[in-house]
Each structure stands twice: as structure tokens, then as C-alpha cells.
SELODREN-464340 format. One record per residue (C-alpha): residue in one letter; x, y, z; residue number from 1. Coordinates in steps of 0.25 Angstrom, whole numbers, plus 5000, padded with zeros to 4 digits. Layout:
<pts>
pt code=A&px=X&py=Y&pz=Z&pos=NUM
...
</pts>
This chain:
<pts>
pt code=X&px=5009&py=5047&pz=4974&pos=1
pt code=X&px=5009&py=5059&pz=4984&pos=2
pt code=X&px=5021&py=5062&pz=4992&pos=3
pt code=X&px=5013&py=5060&pz=5005&pos=4
pt code=X&px=5010&py=5046&pz=5001&pos=5
pt code=X&px=5025&py=5044&pz=4996&pos=6
pt code=X&px=5029&py=5048&pz=5010&pos=7
pt code=X&px=5020&py=5039&pz=5017&pos=8
pt code=X&px=5025&py=5027&pz=5009&pos=9
pt code=X&px=5039&py=5031&pz=5012&pos=10
pt code=X&px=5036&py=5032&pz=5027&pos=11
pt code=X&px=5029&py=5019&pz=5027&pos=12
pt code=X&px=5041&py=5012&pz=5020&pos=13
pt code=X&px=5051&py=5019&pz=5030&pos=14
pt code=X&px=5043&py=5014&pz=5042&pos=15
pt code=X&px=5043&py=5000&pz=5036&pos=16
pt code=X&px=5058&py=5000&pz=5035&pos=17
pt code=X&px=5062&py=5007&pz=5048&pos=18
pt code=X&px=5054&py=4997&pz=5056&pos=19
pt code=X&px=5060&py=4985&pz=5049&pos=20
pt code=X&px=5069&py=4978&pz=5059&pos=21
pt code=X&px=5075&py=4968&pz=5049&pos=22
pt code=X&px=5081&py=4978&pz=5039&pos=23
pt code=X&px=5090&py=4990&pz=5039&pos=24
pt code=X&px=5087&py=5002&pz=5031&pos=25
pt code=X&px=5096&py=5013&pz=5026&pos=26
pt code=X&px=5091&py=5026&pz=5020&pos=27
pt code=X&px=5093&py=5020&pz=5006&pos=28
pt code=X&px=5085&py=5008&pz=5010&pos=29
pt code=X&px=5074&py=5017&pz=5015&pos=30
pt code=X&px=5074&py=5025&pz=5002&pos=31
pt code=X&px=5073&py=5012&pz=4994&pos=32
pt code=X&px=5061&py=5007&pz=5002&pos=33
pt code=X&px=5054&py=5020&pz=5001&pos=34
pt code=X&px=5056&py=5020&pz=4986&pos=35
pt code=X&px=5051&py=5006&pz=4984&pos=36
pt code=X&px=5039&py=5008&pz=4993&pos=37
pt code=X&px=5035&py=5020&pz=4984&pos=38
pt code=X&px=5037&py=5012&pz=4971&pos=39
pt code=X&px=5028&py=5002&pz=4977&pos=40
pt code=X&px=5017&py=5012&pz=4979&pos=41
pt code=X&px=5019&py=5021&pz=4967&pos=42
pt code=X&px=5023&py=5010&pz=4957&pos=43
pt code=X&px=5035&py=5019&pz=4952&pos=44
pt code=X&px=5049&py=5021&pz=4955&pos=45
pt code=X&px=5051&py=5031&pz=4968&pos=46
pt code=X&px=5064&py=5035&pz=4973&pos=47
pt code=X&px=5064&py=5040&pz=4988&pos=48
pt code=X&px=5076&py=5049&pz=4991&pos=49
pt code=X&px=5085&py=5048&pz=5003&pos=50
pt code=X&px=5080&py=5062&pz=5007&pos=51
pt code=X&px=5065&py=5057&pz=5006&pos=52
pt code=X&px=5068&py=5046&pz=5016&pos=53
pt code=X&px=5076&py=5054&pz=5025&pos=54
pt code=X&px=5065&py=5064&pz=5026&pos=55
pt code=X&px=5055&py=5053&pz=5028&pos=56
pt code=X&px=5063&py=5047&pz=5040&pos=57
pt code=X&px=5064&py=5061&pz=5045&pos=58
pt code=X&px=5049&py=5063&pz=5044&pos=59
pt code=X&px=5046&py=5049&pz=5051&pos=60
pt code=X&px=5056&py=5053&pz=5062&pos=61
pt code=X&px=5049&py=5067&pz=5065&pos=62
pt code=X&px=5035&py=5070&pz=5071&pos=63
pt code=X&px=5030&py=5075&pz=5057&pos=64
pt code=X&px=5021&py=5063&pz=5054&pos=65
pt code=X&px=5020&py=5058&pz=5068&pos=66
pt code=X&px=5030&py=5047&pz=5066&pos=67
pt code=X&px=5042&py=5051&pz=5074&pos=68
pt code=X&px=5048&py=5038&pz=5069&pos=69
pt code=X&px=5061&py=5033&pz=5077&pos=70
pt code=X&px=5070&py=5031&pz=5065&pos=71
pt code=X&px=5084&py=5029&pz=5067&pos=72
pt code=X&px=5097&py=5027&pz=5059&pos=73
pt code=X&px=5105&py=5015&pz=5064&pos=74
pt code=X&px=5119&py=5010&pz=5060&pos=75
pt code=X&px=5120&py=5024&pz=5053&pos=76
pt code=X&px=5112&py=5020&pz=5041&pos=77
pt code=X&px=5100&py=5012&pz=5044&pos=78
pt code=X&px=5086&py=5017&pz=5048&pos=79
pt code=X&px=5075&py=5011&pz=5057&pos=80
pt code=X&px=5066&py=5014&pz=5068&pos=81
pt code=X&px=5073&py=5014&pz=5082&pos=82
pt code=X&px=5060&py=5009&pz=5088&pos=83
pt code=X&px=5057&py=4995&pz=5080&pos=84
pt code=X&px=5042&py=4996&pz=5084&pos=85
pt code=X&px=5040&py=5009&pz=5077&pos=86
pt code=X&px=5032&py=5012&pz=5065&pos=87
pt code=X&px=5026&py=5024&pz=5059&pos=88
pt code=X&px=5013&py=5016&pz=5058&pos=89
pt code=X&px=5013&py=5014&pz=5073&pos=90
pt code=X&px=5013&py=5029&pz=5078&pos=91
pt code=X&px=5007&py=5031&pz=5092&pos=92
pt code=X&px=4997&py=5042&pz=5093&pos=93
pt code=X&px=4995&py=5051&pz=5106&pos=94
pt code=X&px=4982&py=5054&pz=5113&pos=95
pt code=X&px=4979&py=5066&pz=5104&pos=96
pt code=X&px=4981&py=5058&pz=5092&pos=97
pt code=X&px=4971&py=5048&pz=5097&pos=98
pt code=X&px=4961&py=5058&pz=5100&pos=99
pt code=X&px=4962&py=5064&pz=5086&pos=100
pt code=X&px=4961&py=5051&pz=5080&pos=101
pt code=X&px=4949&py=5047&pz=5089&pos=102
pt code=X&px=4942&py=5060&pz=5084&pos=103
pt code=X&px=4945&py=5057&pz=5070&pos=104
pt code=X&px=4939&py=5043&pz=5072&pos=105
pt code=X&px=4926&py=5049&pz=5078&pos=106
pt code=X&px=4924&py=5057&pz=5065&pos=107
pt code=X&px=4927&py=5045&pz=5056&pos=108
pt code=X&px=4916&py=5037&pz=5064&pos=109
pt code=X&px=4906&py=5047&pz=5059&pos=110
pt code=X&px=4908&py=5041&pz=5045&pos=111
pt code=X&px=4907&py=5027&pz=5048&pos=112
pt code=X&px=4893&py=5025&pz=5042&pos=113
pt code=X&px=4896&py=5033&pz=5030&pos=114
pt code=X&px=4896&py=5024&pz=5018&pos=115
pt code=X&px=4910&py=5029&pz=5013&pos=116
pt code=X&px=4916&py=5027&pz=5026&pos=117
pt code=X&px=4911&py=5013&pz=5029&pos=118
pt code=X&px=4925&py=5007&pz=5026&pos=119
pt code=X&px=4930&py=5017&pz=5037&pos=120
pt code=X&px=4923&py=5010&pz=5048&pos=121
pt code=X&px=4934&py=5000&pz=5051&pos=122
pt code=X&px=4945&py=5010&pz=5050&pos=123
pt code=X&px=4937&py=5019&pz=5060&pos=124
pt code=X&px=4936&py=5008&pz=5070&pos=125
pt code=X&px=4951&py=5004&pz=5069&pos=126
pt code=X&px=4954&py=5019&pz=5072&pos=127
pt code=X&px=4945&py=5019&pz=5084&pos=128
pt code=X&px=4951&py=5006&pz=5089&pos=129
pt code=X&px=4966&py=5010&pz=5086&pos=130
pt code=X&px=4965&py=5024&pz=5093&pos=131
pt code=X&px=4955&py=5019&pz=5104&pos=132
pt code=X&px=4945&py=5028&pz=5099&pos=133
pt code=X&px=4935&py=5033&pz=5110&pos=134
pt code=X&px=4920&py=5031&pz=5109&pos=135
pt code=X&px=4918&py=5046&pz=5110&pos=136
pt code=X&px=4907&py=5052&pz=5102&pos=137
pt code=X&px=4911&py=5060&pz=5090&pos=138
pt code=X&px=4913&py=5075&pz=5092&pos=139
pt code=X&px=4913&py=5078&pz=5077&pos=140
pt code=X&px=4900&py=5076&pz=5069&pos=141
pt code=X&px=4900&py=5076&pz=5054&pos=142
pt code=X&px=4888&py=5079&pz=5046&pos=143
pt code=X&px=4884&py=5067&pz=5038&pos=144
pt code=X&px=4871&py=5061&pz=5033&pos=145
pt code=X&px=4873&py=5046&pz=5030&pos=146
pt code=X&px=4859&py=5044&pz=5024&pos=147
pt code=X&px=4862&py=5053&pz=5012&pos=148
pt code=X&px=4858&py=5047&pz=4999&pos=149
pt code=X&px=4870&py=5043&pz=4991&pos=150
pt code=X&px=4880&py=5040&pz=5002&pos=151
pt code=X&px=4879&py=5026&pz=4997&pos=152
pt code=X&px=4887&py=5030&pz=4984&pos=153
pt code=X&px=4899&py=5036&pz=4991&pos=154
pt code=X&px=4906&py=5023&pz=4992&pos=155
pt code=X&px=4906&py=5020&pz=4977&pos=156
pt code=X&px=4909&py=5034&pz=4973&pos=157
pt code=X&px=4920&py=5035&pz=4983&pos=158
pt code=X&px=4927&py=5023&pz=4978&pos=159
pt code=X&px=4924&py=5027&pz=4963&pos=160
pt code=X&px=4932&py=5040&pz=4966&pos=161
pt code=X&px=4943&py=5033&pz=4973&pos=162
pt code=X&px=4944&py=5022&pz=4962&pos=163
pt code=X&px=4941&py=5031&pz=4951&pos=164
pt code=X&px=4929&py=5024&pz=4945&pos=165
pt code=X&px=4919&py=5029&pz=4935&pos=166
pt code=X&px=4904&py=5028&pz=4940&pos=167
pt code=X&px=4891&py=5027&pz=4934&pos=168
pt code=X&px=4881&py=5034&pz=4943&pos=169
pt code=X&px=4865&py=5034&pz=4942&pos=170
pt code=X&px=4862&py=5048&pz=4946&pos=171
pt code=X&px=4850&py=5056&pz=4947&pos=172
pt code=X&px=4851&py=5071&pz=4950&pos=173
pt code=X&px=4839&py=5078&pz=4957&pos=174
pt code=X&px=4836&py=5085&pz=4944&pos=175
pt code=X&px=4836&py=5073&pz=4935&pos=176
pt code=X&px=4824&py=5065&pz=4932&pos=177
pt code=X&px=4832&py=5052&pz=4928&pos=178
pt code=X&px=4845&py=5046&pz=4933&pos=179
pt code=X&px=4857&py=5047&pz=4925&pos=180
pt code=X&px=4869&py=5038&pz=4924&pos=181
pt code=X&px=4882&py=5046&pz=4925&pos=182
pt code=X&px=4896&py=5040&pz=4923&pos=183
pt code=X&px=4905&py=5048&pz=4932&pos=184
pt code=X&px=4919&py=5049&pz=4937&pos=185
pt code=X&px=4919&py=5051&pz=4952&pos=186
pt code=X&px=4929&py=5062&pz=4958&pos=187
pt code=X&px=4924&py=5066&pz=4972&pos=188
pt code=X&px=4914&py=5064&pz=4982&pos=189
pt code=X&px=4909&py=5077&pz=4989&pos=190
pt code=X&px=4900&py=5079&pz=5001&pos=191
pt code=X&px=4893&py=5092&pz=5002&pos=192
pt code=X&px=4882&py=5096&pz=5012&pos=193
pt code=X&px=4879&py=5081&pz=5016&pos=194
pt code=X&px=4878&py=5077&pz=5001&pos=195
pt code=X&px=4888&py=5069&pz=4993&pos=196
pt code=X&px=4892&py=5071&pz=4978&pos=197
pt code=X&px=4900&py=5064&pz=4968&pos=198
pt code=X&px=4909&py=5073&pz=4960&pos=199
pt code=X&px=4912&py=5066&pz=4947&pos=200
pt code=X&px=4917&py=5068&pz=4932&pos=201
pt code=X&px=4906&py=5066&pz=4922&pos=202
pt code=X&px=4906&py=5069&pz=4907&pos=203
pt code=X&px=4917&py=5079&pz=4908&pos=204
pt code=X&px=4913&py=5086&pz=4920&pos=205
pt code=X&px=4913&py=5085&pz=4935&pos=206
pt code=X&px=4899&py=5083&pz=4941&pos=207
pt code=X&px=4893&py=5082&pz=4955&pos=208
pt code=X&px=4884&py=5070&pz=4958&pos=209
pt code=X&px=4876&py=5069&pz=4972&pos=210
pt code=X&px=4877&py=5055&pz=4978&pos=211
pt code=X&px=4862&py=5056&pz=4982&pos=212
pt code=X&px=4858&py=5056&pz=4967&pos=213
pt code=X&px=4866&py=5044&pz=4963&pos=214
pt code=X&px=4858&py=5031&pz=4962&pos=215
pt code=X&px=4868&py=5021&pz=4957&pos=216
pt code=X&px=4883&py=5021&pz=4955&pos=217
pt code=X&px=4891&py=5011&pz=4946&pos=218
pt code=X&px=4906&py=5010&pz=4944&pos=219
pt code=X&px=4910&py=5012&pz=4929&pos=220
pt code=X&px=4922&py=5003&pz=4927&pos=221
pt code=X&px=4922&py=5005&pz=4912&pos=222
pt code=X&px=4924&py=5020&pz=4912&pos=223
pt code=X&px=4938&py=5027&pz=4915&pos=224
pt code=X&px=4938&py=5036&pz=4927&pos=225
pt code=X&px=4941&py=5050&pz=4925&pos=226
pt code=X&px=4949&py=5057&pz=4937&pos=227
pt code=X&px=4947&py=5072&pz=4937&pos=228
pt code=X&px=4957&py=5074&pz=4948&pos=229
pt code=X&px=4945&py=5081&pz=4955&pos=230
pt code=X&px=4949&py=5092&pz=4965&pos=231
pt code=X&px=4937&py=5094&pz=4974&pos=232
pt code=X&px=4942&py=5107&pz=4981&pos=233
pt code=X&px=4944&py=5114&pz=4967&pos=234
pt code=X&px=4930&py=5108&pz=4962&pos=235
pt code=X&px=4922&py=5113&pz=4973&pos=236
pt code=X&px=4930&py=5125&pz=4976&pos=237
pt code=X&px=4920&py=5135&pz=4970&pos=238
pt code=X&px=4907&py=5129&pz=4975&pos=239
pt code=X&px=4899&py=5126&pz=4988&pos=240
pt code=X&px=4894&py=5112&pz=4988&pos=241
pt code=X&px=4896&py=5101&pz=4978&pos=242
pt code=X&px=4890&py=5108&pz=4965&pos=243
pt code=X&px=4900&py=5113&pz=4955&pos=244
pt code=X&px=4898&py=5119&pz=4942&pos=245
pt code=X&px=4909&py=5118&pz=4931&pos=246
pt code=X&px=4904&py=5130&pz=4924&pos=247
pt code=X&px=4900&py=5140&pz=4935&pos=248
pt code=X&px=4910&py=5149&pz=4940&pos=249
pt code=X&px=4910&py=5153&pz=4955&pos=250
pt code=X&px=4904&py=5166&pz=4959&pos=251
pt code=X&px=4905&py=5176&pz=4971&pos=252
pt code=X&px=4893&py=5173&pz=4980&pos=253
pt code=X&px=4891&py=5184&pz=4990&pos=254
pt code=X&px=4882&py=5183&pz=5002&pos=255
pt code=X&px=4878&py=5190&pz=5015&pos=256
pt code=X&px=4877&py=5182&pz=5028&pos=257
pt code=X&px=4870&py=5189&pz=5040&pos=258
pt code=X&px=4878&py=5192&pz=5052&pos=259
pt code=X&px=4873&py=5181&pz=5061&pos=260
pt code=X&px=4877&py=5170&pz=5051&pos=261
pt code=X&px=4889&py=5176&pz=5044&pos=262
pt code=X&px=4899&py=5169&pz=5054&pos=263
pt code=X&px=4894&py=5156&pz=5050&pos=264
pt code=X&px=4897&py=5159&pz=5035&pos=265
pt code=X&px=4911&py=5165&pz=5039&pos=266
pt code=X&px=4915&py=5152&pz=5047&pos=267
pt code=X&px=4908&py=5142&pz=5037&pos=268
pt code=X&px=4910&py=5149&pz=5023&pos=269
pt code=X&px=4901&py=5145&pz=5012&pos=270
pt code=X&px=4914&py=5143&pz=5003&pos=271
pt code=X&px=4929&py=5144&pz=5004&pos=272
pt code=X&px=4928&py=5157&pz=4995&pos=273
pt code=X&px=4920&py=5164&pz=5005&pos=274
pt code=X&px=4924&py=5178&pz=5009&pos=275
pt code=X&px=4918&py=5189&pz=5017&pos=276
pt code=X&px=4914&py=5202&pz=5009&pos=277
pt code=X&px=4907&py=5210&pz=5019&pos=278
pt code=X&px=4903&py=5211&pz=5034&pos=279
pt code=X&px=4893&py=5220&pz=5041&pos=280
pt code=X&px=4884&py=5220&pz=5053&pos=281
pt code=X&px=4873&py=5212&pz=5045&pos=282
pt code=X&px=4882&py=5201&pz=5040&pos=283
pt code=X&px=4893&py=5196&pz=5030&pos=284
pt code=X&px=4894&py=5196&pz=5015&pos=285
pt code=X&px=4902&py=5184&pz=5010&pos=286
pt code=X&px=4907&py=5179&pz=4996&pos=287
pt code=X&px=4910&py=5166&pz=4990&pos=288
pt code=X&px=4914&py=5162&pz=4976&pos=289
pt code=X&px=4907&py=5149&pz=4972&pos=290
pt code=X&px=4898&py=5143&pz=4961&pos=291
pt code=X&px=4883&py=5145&pz=4963&pos=292
pt code=X&px=4878&py=5131&pz=4966&pos=293
pt code=X&px=4866&py=5124&pz=4974&pos=294
pt code=X&px=4875&py=5122&pz=4986&pos=295
pt code=X&px=4878&py=5137&pz=4987&pos=296
pt code=X&px=4863&py=5140&pz=4986&pos=297
pt code=X&px=4860&py=5130&pz=4997&pos=298
pt code=X&px=4870&py=5136&pz=5006&pos=299
pt code=X&px=4865&py=5150&pz=5004&pos=300
pt code=X&px=4850&py=5146&pz=5006&pos=301
pt code=X&px=4854&py=5138&pz=5019&pos=302
pt code=X&px=4859&py=5152&pz=5025&pos=303
pt code=X&px=4844&py=5157&pz=5024&pos=304
pt code=X&px=4842&py=5171&pz=5028&pos=305
pt code=X&px=4856&py=5173&pz=5033&pos=306
pt code=X&px=4862&py=5174&pz=5019&pos=307
pt code=X&px=4860&py=5183&pz=5007&pos=308
pt code=X&px=4867&py=5181&pz=4993&pos=309
pt code=X&px=4872&py=5194&pz=4987&pos=310
pt code=X&px=4878&py=5188&pz=4974&pos=311
pt code=X&px=4878&py=5182&pz=4964&pos=312
pt code=X&px=4864&py=5186&pz=4959&pos=313
pt code=X&px=4861&py=5173&pz=4954&pos=314
pt code=X&px=4863&py=5166&pz=4967&pos=315
pt code=X&px=4856&py=5177&pz=4974&pos=316
pt code=X&px=4844&py=5174&pz=4965&pos=317
pt code=X&px=4844&py=5159&pz=4968&pos=318
pt code=X&px=4845&py=5161&pz=4983&pos=319
pt code=X&px=4833&py=5171&pz=4982&pos=320
pt code=X&px=4825&py=5161&pz=4974&pos=321
pt code=X&px=4827&py=5150&pz=4983&pos=322
pt code=X&px=4824&py=5158&pz=4996&pos=323
pt code=X&px=4811&py=5163&pz=4989&pos=324
pt code=X&px=4807&py=5149&pz=4986&pos=325
pt code=X&px=4810&py=5145&pz=5000&pos=326
pt code=X&px=4801&py=5157&pz=5005&pos=327
pt code=X&px=4790&py=5153&pz=4996&pos=328
pt code=X&px=4790&py=5139&pz=5002&pos=329
pt code=X&px=4785&py=5145&pz=5016&pos=330
pt code=X&px=4778&py=5158&pz=5011&pos=331
pt code=X&px=4764&py=5151&pz=5010&pos=332
pt code=X&px=4765&py=5144&pz=5023&pos=333
pt code=X&px=4757&py=5148&pz=5035&pos=334
</pts>
């Protein structure tokens, strides 16, 4: 159990003791109560030291977590709240807090019709009621497309990752002629450019499945789940998008952006590895270090005439071929 979760359990236990009007608690009593609470949650012996409880009480008294708990020592050895009605779960909030919470509610409301957030509807309504949320229109708009094919699968995929369940998925890629049944161990749901993907373990490798190519999904209770302890930041660290090759090494991609559009690429880098190599009156030359994949090509092609790939040669040839074919689509028109 993480130290943060341990601390929360201790604070909750101390709060219960300090507001108890019918029992007196010494420091040793509080240590024992916290140790028992951790044992109940962890299922193993946990000793909470005197120093730990003293630091917890000090933190609860301070503004560190917003508690400012009125903890007092009486009869030189017992601990309690000087305000018998106080609890860390009944902390008042100021006007700025309410405004911040209201803004958060407005953002959450944008997901109310999204399948994986349906269970949040009641929670969002409770938040609106409890903070007297205004009916103001949202001033933040998030890009989403609730009509995307495959969104109906998010719930079962999310629950399978959460509960570590093996899945049998009927899947047909764009290139395949027939549907395949894949037995996979789901690790992560990823969204990129308004499309959703399942990152899963299958036959000794990590693979990427688009949700819009899934036809049917069943839970396989007979197979033992394999948890790869998946690190998304590390896995996607050398790519743009969601397509990762386990055999390809990242390459230095060098490209030139015209002067007018260079500021857009400076303020919204193609990749976290992006650096400026050179600038002149015509534009800026950038470098990123990534794998060559479909998403990278789409991003480059999306910049049209404002970008020129300088290296590597293989990528430059691919972009040239795509642009040539695009030109041919219009060449014979009047």
C-alpha cells in the first residue's frame, strides 16, 4: 500500500477518535487505533510509531492539507477536538474554492453522455447540488466525437483492465479479409486524434487494437491474466500517435517549416524531443527523434506546403510519393 494511502487511513482514524465524545485517547491509544486500522486494510501487522502520529496531528493542525483541525491536549495527556462539531470531512470552502469546483463540474458535464462516464452522472449532479453550481454555460470545450464506432466497447475494456480479465476479441483489421479471434490481456486504453485503441499483451508481444475494428468481446475466465506492469509514458515515449514497433529504433527526423507557420510548431511541438536546429529569414529547421510510423506521416502531410522533410531519406521518399499521388488526383480535372 502506498505511503499516501497509509496517511489517509491514519488521518481518517485520528479524526474518528478525536471527535469521539465518549472516550479519552492518549497518544499511545491513537498509535494503537492507527495500527489496527492499517492492519484491517492491509491484512498484515502494521506498527504506527509515536513520531508518525505526532507528525500526523501536526499536519492536521496546519494549513498543509486545508484541515486546520482544532486539536487540543487536555488533562495533560488526552487528545480531542476543541470544537466537538469539527471533522476533517466537514471542511468549509471559500468563494474561490466554490468557483474552482464549479468550473471543474462544467468540464465534467461534457462527459455525461460518454459511455465510460455514465456512472458519473449521479456524482456530477451531487457536486452541482452540494456546491450550488450555477447554470452558466461551459467556457471550456473539449473535442470529442460520441458517434465514433467502437465506443460501445470502452466499458467492458475498462473493467477488464481494472479487474485483470483476459478477453477474446473478434477483430478485423482494415487489411484483413476475414475476422480473427484474439485472446488478449488488456493493459491500457489510449485515445489519439479522436480514435481509441486497446494496448494489450498477445502471444509474447504488446499489440495495438483499434476499437472501431472490434466486432465482439467476451471475457475469458478460464485463462490466467498476465499483468505486464505497463508503463504508457515509456512505451509511447519514442513515437507520435499510437503505433509502436518493437523492432524499429527511433530516428532523427529533420524538417523545415516556413517562417509564417514556424511559431505554431514552436508552441505545439510535434514531439517532446523536438529541438530547433537552425533559423533564418525563410523559416526554421527542427529535429525530433521518433520511430517512423503512419501517424508521423499523417502529421507531416497535414502541414501541406508549409513543411519539407530533410531527413531521413526513407521518410522523405514516402512523403514525396504521397504528395505526388495527391497531385495526380487533381491533375486531370478541368
